[in-house]
Every structure is written in C-alpha cells, then in structure tokens.
C-alpha angles and dihedrals in degrees: 000000000000116000119243112266120222113219130186116237100182112138105002095036093061092066097045117121118249111274113258091236090058090049092051090048091052088052092052094048093048088053089057090050104261099157107161116090095215091049089051091053091053090052090049094049090054090047093052092047100044102032115018095041089050089056100041129059090210114080110209121223122235088252091062105105092193089072101016104042123188119260089253091056092047090049091051094051091045089055092050091049090049091053090046092054097036093092100024111184092214093052091048090051089052091051091048089050090049091050091053089051092047092050091051095046097039108028091167091064123082122234128171123180129172116173126219112262146076119356130203117280113279093021117133116194105152116087112238095003137093096223094138092162095059128072121196125238117257129173124178124175123180125166125216088247091057091048091053091051090049091051092049102041106013101091097073114046127353130178129210111205123185122203127196135205091006097117132063092255099039091240119159110267118193129191129205106214134181140172118254128188088274111031143320116300136190106238099174141004140185140188117216130186095228131018094235128136090247095053094044093046092051092052094046092046091053089051091048091051089054091049108052114193094027104135112144121204092218136022124195121203143153120275089271115142094208094052093044093050092051095046093049089052099047097033108025116208097009103105121123116176 
C-alpha cells in the first residue's frame, strides 16, 4: 500500500474551493441538527482524517482550505444546507401523510396543512410580492378539546404568543392562549412560513371560521406590528399591548 504523501498547499491551496465531499458532509450534519460552527469543524476534521485520508493517497495539510475550510466558509455552507432543508419536500410529504392519518383517526379535530410550493395560476400568497407561482407553507392543528376550551373561555381575554427558533426549520410558531378556571391553556397554534400580516391573518381567520361565536373582548400580544394589525382587523377594539 502506498504511503500517504504530504504536499504543501501554501499559495494556491488557500484559494481552492471546498471539496465536494466536505460540502456533502456539512449537508448531512446540518440535517441531524449540528448548528454550532466550531462543532461542525470538529466533525469535519474527524471526517477528513478517518474517511477522506483513507480514500486518497494525498494527505492534505491543515493549511489546505479545500479540506480544512475557514470558519466563514463552513458557516456559509451550513447556511446553504439549512435553506436547502428548510422546506424539505420529503418532510412536507410526511406531514401531509400524518395529517391524513390524524383526520381519519380524529375526525372531530381540525387540521389544515398547505405545503410550500407551486400555487394555482393567478394565486398570490406572498405579501408585497408578485410571486403568483409560489404558495406559502401553513400548518394549523386544533383538537376538539382545545376548541371546547376556546368556546367556553375565549370570549374574555386571549393571548397570541409567537416563538422563534423552536422548530427544526426555524419557522414562526404562534400559540393562541387563554386563561381557564384552572390555569392557562394553549387552545390553538399555527406555523407560518413568514411572520407577515398576510400569513398571520390567514391562519387566524381559518381558526375563527372553525370556531363560530369566538369574539374576545380583549386580546394580548407582543409589540409586533404585524400581529397588532391582524388582530385589529379580525377583532376590532380588542388589543392590549
């Protein structure tokens, strides 16, 4: 077996593009939720030593940016991988399949799922844009138990609470919360692709349609212009900052 050969990469090596195997490895690691750049570099160092060096007769030096990219390059490829997986077609298909199963097993519950992708001709679903060929992602689950709580306690004070970076794809997740006779309960939730007035309004309007008679006297929310605009439109005069 031929010995590994050490080569110098000073000068020309510094400007080499990142090896495709490294890029694919970053993609795989991002998909299993490796998010820290330094942690990613440690994984890549092990990958180069244990896998790439076992395949190649040329042993790269640590100065070779093709196999040992800078942190800024790693961060850039991690971002690209994140965007690539953000609206994974396979994951969306899995959610759609789960929704069909939930609807069949719990017909009294409400589920609405629209995947990110192409929309019918003439459809506009992106606020401020003319992207008529793209529809935004929207997912709304509400159980019958949540609907009963909303009907019983939802006409006094409701809260709209947004969370961030709590899901795999860093999509905006919003909770509809109210106070019962025991504690505070989540009585509805939705995931939107973008935290725009249009996306939030569409989700809340669908929830309102599924809950006839829901008309709270007060609504509490963060100091978020998009949320306030939507709530004032759907429930006039209810806002409490």
